[in-house]
C-alpha positions as CSV (number, residue, x, y, z in Angstrom):
1,M,183.1,151.1,78.0
2,D,180.8,152.7,80.6
3,S,179.0,154.6,77.8
4,R,178.6,151.5,75.7
5,A,177.4,149.5,78.7
6,T,174.9,152.1,79.6
7,T,173.6,152.2,76.1
8,N,173.3,148.4,76.0
9,R,171.4,148.4,79.2
10,K,169.0,151.0,77.9
11,V,168.5,149.0,74.7
12,R,167.8,145.8,76.8
13,V,165.4,147.7,79.0
14,H,163.6,149.2,76.0
15,F,163.4,145.8,74.4
16,A,162.1,144.2,77.6
17,L,159.4,146.9,77.9
18,Q,158.4,146.4,74.2
19,L,158.2,142.6,74.8
20,A,156.2,143.1,77.9
21,I,153.7,145.3,76.0
22,V,153.4,142.8,73.2
23,I,152.9,139.9,75.7
24,A,150.3,142.0,77.6
25,C,148.4,142.8,74.4
26,W,148.6,139.2,73.3
27,T,147.3,137.9,76.7
28,G,144.6,140.5,76.7
29,A,143.5,139.7,73.2
30,N,143.3,136.0,74.2
31,V,141.3,136.7,77.3
32,V,138.9,138.8,75.3
33,A,138.7,136.1,72.6
34,L,138.1,133.3,75.1
35,A,135.4,135.4,76.9
36,A,133.8,135.9,73.5
37,I,133.9,132.2,72.8
38,D,132.4,131.4,76.2
39,A,129.6,133.9,75.7
40,Y,128.9,132.5,72.3
41,E,128.8,128.9,73.6
42,F,126.6,130.0,76.5
43,H,124.1,131.6,74.2
44,Q,124.1,128.6,71.9
45,V,123.3,126.3,74.9
46,C,120.5,128.6,76.0
47,R,119.1,128.6,72.5
48,E,119.3,124.8,72.2
49,I,117.4,124.2,75.4
50,G,114.9,127.1,75.1
51,L,116.2,129.1,78.0
52,S,116.6,132.9,78.0
53,P,120.3,133.9,78.6
54,D,119.0,136.7,80.9
55,I,117.2,134.1,83.1
56,A,120.2,131.8,83.1
57,N,122.5,134.7,84.2
58,A,120.1,135.5,87.1
59,F,121.2,132.3,88.9
60,Q,124.4,131.9,90.8
61,T,126.3,128.6,90.5
62,V,127.2,127.5,94.0
63,S,129.8,124.7,94.7
64,L,129.3,122.7,97.9
65,N,132.0,120.5,99.3
66,L,130.7,117.1,100.5
67,S,132.2,115.0,103.2
68,S,133.9,111.9,101.7
69,R,132.7,109.9,104.7
70,N,129.1,110.7,104.1
71,F,129.2,110.7,100.3
72,P,132.0,108.3,99.3
73,T,131.4,108.7,95.6
74,R,131.0,112.5,95.5
75,N,133.5,115.1,96.6
76,S,131.4,118.1,95.7
77,V,128.1,119.2,94.1
78,N,127.1,122.3,92.1
79,Y,123.6,123.8,92.4
80,K,121.9,126.9,91.0
81,L,120.7,129.6,93.4
82,L,118.4,132.6,92.8
83,T,118.5,135.1,95.6
84,P,115.8,137.7,96.5
85,E,116.3,140.9,94.5
86,P,116.0,143.5,95.8
87,S,116.2,142.3,99.3
88,E,115.4,144.3,102.4
89,A,117.7,144.4,105.4
90,G,116.4,142.4,108.3
91,K,113.7,140.7,106.3
92,K,113.4,136.9,106.1
93,Y,112.6,135.2,102.8
94,P,111.4,131.7,102.1
95,V,113.4,128.9,100.4
96,V,111.9,127.1,97.4
97,L,113.5,123.9,96.3
98,Y,112.8,122.7,92.8
99,L,113.4,119.1,91.8
100,H,113.3,118.6,88.0
101,G,112.1,115.6,86.0
102,A,114.1,112.9,84.3
103,G,114.6,114.8,81.1
104,E,116.7,117.5,82.8
105,R,119.3,115.1,84.3
106,G,123.0,115.8,83.6
107,S,125.8,118.1,84.8
108,D,125.2,121.3,82.7
109,G,123.2,123.0,85.4
110,M,121.1,124.7,82.7
111,R,118.3,122.3,81.8
112,P,116.6,122.3,85.2
113,L,116.1,126.1,84.9
114,R,113.4,125.7,82.3
115,S,109.7,125.9,83.2
116,L,109.1,126.8,86.9
117,P,112.6,128.2,87.7
118,S,112.5,130.4,84.6
119,K,109.1,131.8,85.6
120,L,110.3,132.6,89.2
121,A,113.4,134.2,87.9
122,S,111.5,136.7,85.7
123,D,111.5,140.3,86.9
124,D,107.7,140.2,87.7
125,Y,107.8,137.1,89.9
126,R,111.1,138.2,91.6
127,K,109.4,141.4,92.7
128,R,106.1,139.8,93.8
129,F,107.4,136.5,95.2
130,P,111.0,137.1,96.4
131,C,112.7,133.9,97.6
132,Y,115.8,131.8,97.6
133,L,115.2,129.4,94.7
134,V,117.4,126.3,94.9
135,V,117.8,124.2,91.8
136,P,120.0,121.1,92.0
137,Q,120.6,118.7,89.1
138,C,120.3,115.0,89.3
139,P,123.2,113.1,87.5
140,E,122.5,111.0,84.4
141,G,121.5,107.4,85.2
142,T,120.3,108.1,88.7
143,K,117.1,109.3,90.4
144,W,116.4,111.6,93.3
145,N,115.2,108.8,95.6
146,Y,117.8,106.1,94.7
147,R,117.3,103.8,97.7
148,G,115.5,100.5,97.6
149,E,116.1,96.9,96.6
150,L,117.1,97.8,93.0
151,Y,119.6,100.4,94.0
152,P,121.2,99.5,97.4
153,R,123.3,102.5,98.5
154,P,123.9,104.0,101.9
155,R,123.3,107.5,100.4
156,D,121.2,108.9,97.5
157,E,120.6,112.2,95.7
158,L,118.0,113.3,98.3
159,D,120.7,113.2,100.9
160,I,122.8,115.5,98.8
161,V,119.7,117.7,98.3
162,W,119.4,117.9,102.0
163,A,123.1,118.9,102.3
164,I,122.4,121.7,99.7
165,L,119.4,122.9,101.7
166,Q,121.5,123.0,104.9
167,D,124.0,125.1,103.0
168,V,121.3,127.6,101.9
169,L,119.7,127.8,105.3
170,Q,123.0,129.2,106.7
171,R,122.6,132.3,104.6
172,D,121.4,135.6,106.1
173,G,117.9,136.5,105.3
174,V,116.6,132.9,105.1
175,D,113.3,132.1,106.9
176,P,113.9,128.5,108.3
177,N,110.1,128.2,109.0
178,R,109.2,128.6,105.3
179,V,111.1,126.0,103.4
180,Y,109.2,124.6,100.4
181,A,109.8,121.8,97.9
182,I,108.2,121.5,94.4
183,G,108.9,118.6,92.1
184,F,107.8,117.4,88.7
185,S,107.6,113.8,87.5
186,M,110.8,112.2,88.8
187,G,111.0,115.3,90.9
188,G,107.5,114.7,92.1
189,Y,108.6,111.3,93.4
190,G,111.6,113.0,95.0
191,V,109.4,115.6,96.8
192,W,107.0,113.0,98.2
193,E,110.0,111.1,99.6
194,L,111.8,114.2,100.8
195,G,108.6,115.2,102.6
196,C,108.5,111.8,104.4
197,R,112.2,112.1,105.5
198,R,112.3,115.8,106.4
199,A,108.7,116.7,107.3
200,R,109.9,118.6,110.4
201,A,112.2,120.8,108.3
202,L,109.7,121.6,105.5
203,A,106.6,123.8,105.6
204,A,105.0,122.6,102.4
205,I,105.5,120.4,99.3
206,I,103.9,120.5,95.9
207,P,104.5,117.2,94.1
208,V,103.4,117.3,90.4
209,A,102.8,114.2,88.3
210,G,104.7,112.0,90.8
211,A,104.0,109.2,93.3
212,G,105.2,108.0,96.6
213,E,104.9,105.2,99.1
214,P,101.4,105.2,100.8
215,E,102.7,103.2,103.8
216,K,104.9,106.3,104.7
217,A,102.0,108.7,104.8
218,K,102.1,109.1,108.6
219,H,105.5,110.8,108.2
220,L,103.8,113.6,106.2
221,L,101.5,114.7,109.0
222,G,102.0,118.4,109.9
223,L,103.3,119.2,106.4
224,S,101.1,121.3,104.1
225,I,100.6,119.4,100.8
226,W,99.2,120.4,97.4
227,A,99.5,117.6,94.9
228,I,98.8,118.0,91.2
229,H,98.3,115.3,88.6
230,G,97.0,115.1,85.0
231,Q,94.0,112.7,84.8
232,D,95.2,111.3,81.5
233,D,98.9,110.9,82.5
234,E,100.5,108.3,80.2
235,V,103.9,108.2,82.0
236,V,103.1,108.3,85.7
237,N,99.7,106.8,86.4
238,V,97.4,109.2,88.3
239,E,96.6,106.4,90.7
240,G,100.0,107.0,92.3
241,T,98.9,110.4,93.5
242,R,95.4,109.3,94.3
243,K,96.8,106.6,96.6
244,M,99.1,109.1,98.4
245,I,96.3,111.6,99.0
246,K,94.1,108.8,100.3
247,A,96.8,107.5,102.6
248,V,97.6,111.0,104.0
249,R,93.9,111.6,104.7
250,I,93.5,108.3,106.4
251,A,96.5,109.1,108.6
252,G,94.8,112.3,109.7
253,G,96.2,114.8,107.2
254,N,94.3,117.4,105.1
255,P,96.2,117.6,101.8
256,R,95.0,119.6,98.7
257,Y,94.7,117.8,95.5
258,S,94.2,119.1,91.9
259,E,93.5,116.4,89.3
260,I,93.4,118.1,85.9
261,A,90.9,116.6,83.4
262,G,92.1,116.2,79.8
263,V,95.8,116.6,80.7
264,G,98.5,114.0,80.4
265,H,102.0,114.0,81.9
266,R,102.6,117.7,81.3
267,A,100.6,118.7,84.4
268,L,103.2,121.3,85.3
269,S,102.4,123.4,82.2
270,P,98.7,124.1,83.2
271,S,99.9,124.6,86.8
272,L,102.2,127.4,85.6
273,E,99.2,129.1,84.2
274,E,97.8,129.2,87.7
275,L,101.1,130.0,89.3
276,D,100.0,133.1,91.2
277,E,97.4,131.1,93.1
278,L,99.9,128.3,93.7
279,L,102.6,130.6,95.0
280,R,100.2,132.7,97.2
281,W,99.1,129.4,98.9
282,L,102.7,128.2,99.2
283,F,104.2,131.4,100.7
284,E,101.4,131.4,103.3
285,Q,102.6,128.1,104.7
286,S,104.9,128.2,107.7
287,R,106.2,125.8,110.4
288,E,105.2,128.5,112.9
289,H,101.5,127.7,112.1
290,T,101.8,124.0,112.7
């Protein structure tokens, strides 16, 4: 009996080991297969939106918990973050916030990385202009600055953007005196408004093909501004930027303004051709100098 029992135990143990090996192999194969599917779908999305997979992989996806009391309709928000690489110990780097246009709204986190973020994430620009690049995404059906008579809400996306910036500013290596905001089209509107609300926290803004509220121009004093707009913009009338620049100057500010002749709404594209000059000016701005 003891001999048979011992043999049966050995058989059961051997069977259990074989079963465990089979399950482990099956699980491993499924993990590999799922990873391959994810990689394929990731490359497909990148191809569809015209974004390099290498550029997309350079960004971290950061999830930020939001207070339900402050943001009753949102529990959390994801944003993309590009960190300085390589970074030097003890050195402080600027923060660049990019607010995209209406065509990049959604929840995929990928579309806003096209144009300016993809340029700044290239090896060349990361070496010459290291920074913390922050790229949130505006949900479908909403706008960055959602307040007003048409959209009465106690909070809007710019409040969430501010929460994101506060999250980034807690990181080591961030220079709180060099926080910049760049926005295109709908993002240009957002940057003008964010500048009005948070001028004391920002060092400079670059609104491209956007517009703002001239009556708020006094709130922009002390903030470095370089506005850009295409003279023939068929989507956002160039008068919107002209009025903002005029109002800031009347209030006592000294903003820079580039109005590009022969260019429509895609004013960001020619601006990218002069990106070095734009970034050199931007990275020179600091709250310490104001």
